[in-house]
N, C-alpha and C positions, 0 to 999 in steps of 0.2 A: 503494498500499498505504500502509496505518496504521502512523505510526511506533510505537505502544505495542504493535504486534505484530512488530516487527522485532529481532531477537537477532544481534548480531554476538559471535562467541568464536572462541577458537584452544584447540589443546590444547597443553599444554608437558610436557615429561618430558626424563629423561636417556635417553640413545642406547638402543635395545633393550627399553624398558619396555612397548611395546604400542600406542605411539600411532597408528602406522597402522591397525593391526586395529581398535581403536575408532572410528576414522574411518571404516573400511568397513561396520562394522555400522551405524552411524549412518547412513549411506547406504542401506543395504539396509532399515532399519526405516522410514524415511520413503518407499521408493519412489521415489527421485531416479533411480536408474538401472534399465532392464530387465534381466533375469537374463542376456541376450546381450552386454552390455556389462560386466558386473559381473567383476572378478577381484579376487585378493589384492592388497592396497598399490595400489588403484586411482588413490590421488592421485599415486603417486610413479611419473611419466608418464615419466621419463629412463630410458633402458637401463641406464645406470650405477647409477641407485638401486636399481633392480632385481635386478641382479647383485650389489650389495654388500650390499643389504638394509638400508640407510640412507635416510633423508630427505635431501635435498641443497638443494634448491629450496622455499621455500613456495608453496602451491597454494592457491586457493580453490575454493568450492563453494555454491551456494544451495541449501537443501533445504526443502520446505513440511511442516509438521507440524501436525496438526490436534489440539486439548486443548481440551475443555470447551467445545467447538462455535464454537470461535476456530480459524482457520487461521493459523499463524504462519510467518514467513520466517526461515528459520537460515540465516545466512551462516557457514560454517567455514572458517577460513583454518590450512592445516595448517602446521606448522613444523618445522624439523629439530633433531635432539637432539644432535649433535656440538659440543664447544667451538668448532671452526674455525667455525662456521656460527651464531655467537650474535648476528651483524648481522641476518640473516635473521630471526630469533625477534622482533628488537627491532622490525622494520619491520611485521611480524603484529600485535604488542600495540598499536601505534599507530592499529592500525584497527579494533581491538576495544574490548568496554566488558567482556568476560568471559574468563577462562581456565580450563579444566579441567587441573588438575594431576593427573598419571598416576603413581603409585609402583607400583612390583613388589612383589606381596605376599610374593616372596621373598626380594629381594635388599634391599626397604627404601629409604632415601632416600639417593640417591647425591650427587656433588659439584655435577652438572651440574643435578641436581634443585633443589639450593639458589640456585644461581646462575640459573636460569630463574624461580624463584619472585620472587627480589628484583627481576628485572627486571619480571615483572609488577605486582608490588606498587608500583614506583616509577611505574608508567604508569597507577595507581590503578585497576586490573583488579579486579572481583569474582572471587575464586578458590572454584572447586568442586572439593574435594578428592576423588580418586578410587583406589581400591585396585584394581589389575588382577591377572589371574592367579591368581585365589583358587582355581583348579581343580588347580593345581601340587601335587605330593605334599610339596613343600618349601615351601608357601606358610605363612606364620603370621601371619594377618590381626589377630588379636588385639594382637599385640606391634608390626606396622607401623602399626596405629591409633593406638596409644600415643605412636609416635614423631611422626605426622602432627599429635596432638592437641600434642605439645610444641613442635613447630616453629610450627603456626600458631595455638593458642590457641583452636580449634574444639572443638565437642563431638565425641565419638566418634560420637553418632547421625547427625552431619551427613556424616560420611565413607561416601560408598557403595561397595560391595563390588561387583566385576563380574568376569566372565570374558569378554572380547571374543571368546575365541576359538569359546565355546560360547552366546555371546548371554546368557548370565546377568546381571541385573540393568541391561540397556541400556536397556530402555523409563523406569524409575526415573530414569536419566542425564538422556534427553529431556526428561522431565517436571522436572527439577531445572534443567535451563537455562533454561527457560519462564520458571520460578518465580523463579529466583535471579539470573540476568544482566539487569540494567536495560536497557529499552529506550535508544537512542541519543537523544543530545540534538541541538541544531540547529534552525535556523529554514527552512521549506520557501520562505518568501516571502522572505528576506534575499537579496542578491546571491550568485552563485555562487562557492563555495569547495569545490575536492575535493583530496583528497591522493593524490598519486602514490605507492603503495607498491611497485610492480613496474613493468616494461616487458617486451614481448615483439615482437620484430622478425620482420614478415613481408615479404618480398622484394616482392610486389605491392601489399601495403596499407601499406608503412613501420612507424613504431614505433607500436605500440597498448599504451596505458599502461592499467594496473589501478588503478582508483581507489576511495579512499571517499569519498563526496559527504558534506562535513559540513555545507554549508547550501545552500539554493536547489536549481535542478531542471537536470537535464542533458538533453538531447533534440536530435535529428535537427534540423539546420539552424542550430543556436545558433552564434553566433561566439564562438570563446574564446582565451585569451592564456594564457603562463606566467608566474609570477612571476619567474623568472630571465631570461626574453625577453619583456619588455612591449610591445616596438612588433612583435614577430611577431604575426600573426592567422591562424587557421585555422577552417575552418567543418567542425563534426561531420557526419558523412556515416552514422554508423550509432552506437547505444547497445545495451548490452546487460548481461547477467551470467553469471557463469561456472558451468558445471555440467560440468567436465573438458573441455569446449569450449566455444566462446563461441554463446549464445542472445541474438538479439535481442529488444529490448522497445523498447517507445515510449518510457519515461521512467525516469530514475533521480533520486530524489528524496533530501533529507538522510536521512542515516543509512543508504542502501543502499551494498551493495558491487557494482562491476561493471567495465566497460570501456568504451571509446570509439575510435572510430577517424575521423580528421581528414586522413588522406592525409600525416603528419608525415615527411618524407624526412630531415631533418638528425637524426640519431640522437642528437646531443648535448642536444637541447632538451629531450627528455623525463626530464630527470633524476629520478632516486628521490628522493621528499621534497619534490619542488616543489610549487608550490598551481597549481591550476586556476581559471581567472577569467573573467566573463563579459566579453568584450572591449568592450562597450558600455554596462556596468553593473557597473565594477570595485568591489568589496570593499575597504574601506581599511585592513585589516589581513590580512597573510597568514597562513598557519598555520606552526606551529613547524618542523615539518619533522624531520628525523634529524639527529643529529649525524655530524660528520664522522669515518670510521672511520679509526683508525690502522693500519697495516700493519703485521705483526710479524716476517714473514719475506720476505727478498729474493731471488729467483734471475734469471739472464739466461734469456729465452727466443730460441733461433736458429734460423732455417728450415736445415735441411740442404741443401737446394736455394736458392741466392741468388735464384733469379727467384720465390721465392714471399714474398720480403720485403713487397711490397705485399698480398700477400693476407693476410699473419699481420696487419698494420696493421688491415686490414678487420674481421679475424675479431677481433680484441681490443676494436675499438670497439663491434662488436656484442654482444659477450658481456658488456662493462662495462653493457650498458644492462640485462642479464639478471641482472648479477650485481654489485651498486653497490658492494662493497667491494673489488673489484680496481683497482688501479692500476697505470699502466705509464708508461715514457717510452724514447724511442729512443736506443741505445747501440750502440757498435763495439767489438768485440774483433779484436786483430790473428791470434788463431787462429781464431775463428769467423766474422767479416766483420760485416754487419750484424743488428742483433736489437732486442730490448726488455728493458730492467730492469723486471721486475714486481714489484710489492708484494702479499703474499698475508696472511690470518690467521693461518694456520698449515700444516703440511706437507700434512695432508691436503686443505685449500683449494688447495694448489700442484699437489697429484697430481690431484685432480678438474679443476682449470682445465685442464690441460696434456692429459688425456684428452678433455676436451670439445672443445678446440680441434682435436686429430688426427682424431677422430670425428665432428663435426658441419661442419667445415671442409675436411677431407680435406688436413690440413697433415701434413710430417714434421718434427718438432722436436728438438733438443738442449737439456738443461737443465743450467746449470750448478750448482756447488756451493751450496746454500742458505746464506743468511747474514742476519744483522740489520743494524740501522742503529747505527752510531756515531757518538759527539762526538769529535772531535780538538781539542783544545786547544793553540793554538799558543803561544810565548813572548811573542809581541807583544800579545797578549791576545784574538786573534780565535779564534772557533769553528767548526769546518767539519764539516758532517754528511757522513759517507761511508755509502752503500749498497754500494759496488762496492769489493772489498778494493783489487782492482789500483791504485786510485785515491788509496790512503792515502799522504800526504806522508812523507817520511823525512828523516832528519838531525837536526841540534841544533835546528832552529827548531819541533821539534815537544816541548811541555810535557809533556802526559800525553793518555792515552785512556779515554773512559768508555763502556761496554756497559749495554744496556737490563737491567735486573732485573725479574723479575716474582714476585708474589706465589701460589704453589700451594698448593693445598689437595686433599689425597690421603687419601680413604677408603677405609679397608681393614681385614680381620678382624684381629684383635690377633694372631693365629698369624704374620703376616708382618711385624711393627714391625722386628726384627732386619734382614730382607732389604732393606725400604725404607729404613731408615738408612745402610746400607752405600752402597746405589745413590745416596743423597743426597749422600754424602760425595764420591764418585769424581766426580758431577757438579758438584763445587764449590758445592754447596748450602750456605744457612746455615740452620740448624733454628730455627725460631722458637718452637714449641709445638704442645701436644698435648692434646687432650680427647676424652674418652669421649663416643660416640653412644649406646652400651648396654653392657652386661657382655662382647658379643663383637665390637664395631667401634668403629674409633677415626679420628678426623680430625686428620692432621699437617699443620701449616704449615709452608712451606720458602720461602725466599726463593733463587731460582735465577737465574743468568746465562741470559737467552734463548738465547743461541747453544749452549747445552750440552744444551738440552730438544728443539731443533727438529727434529734429524735422528731419531734412535732411541731417545729416552729412554721415549715413550709404551709401545713395543714391549717394552722391558726391563723396564718397571715391569709389565705385562701378565705377563710371563715369571717374575720372581721372587714374583709374588703369585699365580700358577695362574690367572690371568684374573680375581680378585676385584676387584682397586683400580679406583679411578675417581678422573680427576682433573679439575680445572678449575683455570683460572690467569687472572690478570688483571695489566695491566701495573703495575709499581710507581714505579721512577726510574731514573737513569743512574747508575753508581757507576764510580770510578776502579779500574782495575785494570791489572795488568802483562800487558798485551797485545802480541803482534808480529806483524807481518805475514810470511807464510810464503810463498815463491814456490818454484814448481817449475821448473827449467832443463832443456830438453834441446839439449844439445849448445851451452850457454850462452846459450841464447836463454830468457827466461822466457815462461811460457805463461800468459797472464793468466787463463783460464778457470778454473786449478787454485788461482790464488791465493787464501789465507785469512787471516782475522785469527783469531788463537789464542792461548791463555794460553801463557806462555814455559814453564812446566812439561810442557806437553803436546804441544809443538811437535816435539820431537824424535822422540817417537813415533809422531804424524801423518806428519810426512815421510817415515820410514822404511816404513811402511804404503803410502803413495802410490805412493813410487819403487818397492816391490817389485810393485804392484799394476799399474804401467805397463810394468814390465818384462815381465810377463807377457802383455801386450796389445797391446802395440806390436810389430809383426812384423820380423825380422831385416832389416837392411838389407846392402847391398854395403859399406858402412863401419861403424865404430863408432860406436854411440849411447849417450852419457852423460847418464845423468838423475839429476840432484843436487835436493836440497832446501837451499834457505838463508833465512837470516833477513840481510837487507842483503848484505853481502859476504862472510858468514860460511856456508860449505857445512857441514850439519848430518847430512846424509845422503847416501849416492851409491851408484849400481850403475850396471851397464854391461850393453848387450847387444852380444854379440858380432858381429862381421860374417859375411856369407857370403862364403866364399872359393872362387875357381876354383883348381882344381888345375893352376897352370902348369908345374909341373915334370914333368908327366905324359908329355910327349913327349922327356924326355931319358932316355935308356936309357944308364946308366953313363957312361963320361967322366969330365972334369975335373970338380970341385967347384964351381969359379969358374962354371961355365954356369949352373948351379942358383941360385947366388947371385948372380947379374946378374939373373936372370929375378925374382926373388923381390924385390930392391932396387926393380924398376921396376914391380913390383905395389905395393910399400908406397908409393911416391911416387904412382901414380894413386889409392891409396885416401885418402892425404892431400890431394888436390887435390880429390876426390869429397866428403871430410868437408867442405870449405871452402864448395864450392857447392851440394853436396846438400841437400834439404830431409825431413824425416822426416812421413810421412803419420801422422797421430794417428787410429784409429779411432774410430767414434761410441762404440763400446762402452767406450771409456777413459774418457769425460767421464760415463758413467752409472755406471760401477764405482765413482767416487769417492763416490757415495753410499751405497754398500753396503760401505764399509771399516768393519771391526769394530774 
């Protein structure tokens, strides 16, 4: 294929602005899929994506489009819109030369729209602004065009107005992609360099990387090596392009997007961002790849059946191929046994990973309370990074604790400023400023402790703003805070899965709520169960589950009261011995319930 006829582009937008519907219309217009295979959200291939109506994984599709007597090869890489999947977006951008920026004509520019736009501009992409959903009764295309004009500085005549649902303006969008997106650069005759932007694991053919060929050619029989594993050699058994499934082809040249099969069994070798090289004619310089992603939320994943530990390890290894932002390492819990401490980009990311592990690998998992990474500064000048609250050192050796802060941008109609201010103060936010986007919408900037917003902040934000608020955040810095380690004790034994690091002002309220929740969920035993919340040796909340009692005096019909007393004393001694050696079975619901504490 002539390189001047190739166009690599992606679609970026805020969540629910019609990105997947635009992709559907482009695929239909170019006749890429026949009617039998066509369906709504066709690029959202996972059941989870279709159920939730969101894009989770990037997906690539090749389309052929004829214009002015020339047939163009259009490679579309679909991207997610939620803040938790920004890493997927950044990977897509590095494989493209252009980006279609989609804005909802009724909602306008949202926080994540701006965030994704800056990512695209940083990657040096040509931006094609598109105003979608112009058919809606609430659409305000003239006003939204003015917003885009002010944001990008483009002429309003260059902003395309479309309705992906009805197909209006989609032909003009295809023409704009051909006209405005530059063809890929790269030298076909140079030594092979290809960027891995995604990987899929097939149990029969091993790891199958998706690549953007930057220089050179890739074909069957070529011996290749990876930049991170230069001594390992593989022979390509198949190359092809992606069109919802894998389509074989003879050759992939510089500028093209596709996949290759080389019977790669070691899942760690096809690392996302790595460079594929010709093993016999290696390029002198590697491709820049992707920046290492920093996990924001940490939680423990444990199999309910201890025998599934190795299966969980294999599942995480294979899932990491498909999701490079997932990090994990083994850990042990007294209450839960062997498992893994995993790092995620956000709470939705954590939820999706857990559900994918359970569905795709048939695992039954328990998740501990999500938390963030803390810096513990000791009096001797050393610093320890803690991800697991149960491992926080205590005593006079600790100088201070620092927690991560994020800079959040909240876009909301002016009617809800008061409610957002109140919510921000409740979550220990530091107000940084506000500016009006137009007469009805405002953008607020807050610095929040990450630990305060990972659980239910986004849900609360949507509730107080009746669904109109949008939020985007990025890591700011670590700051000193008055933090304490809160432990939950059951009959004097700490349960490490319930340990949290929390601000001192909120510790009592949290401990009382968890104790009440556990009292509801732990079944009554034959002995008294005492549930306590403690900071160090100081108990700040306590509740008791009364024991089940056998009516030992039922066989006494009258007679001397000492007979009854003797039986009750004997029962009391038995209960005391039982309490010393008995163990309390904590049901799985108790671990899950902690996540829903209001």
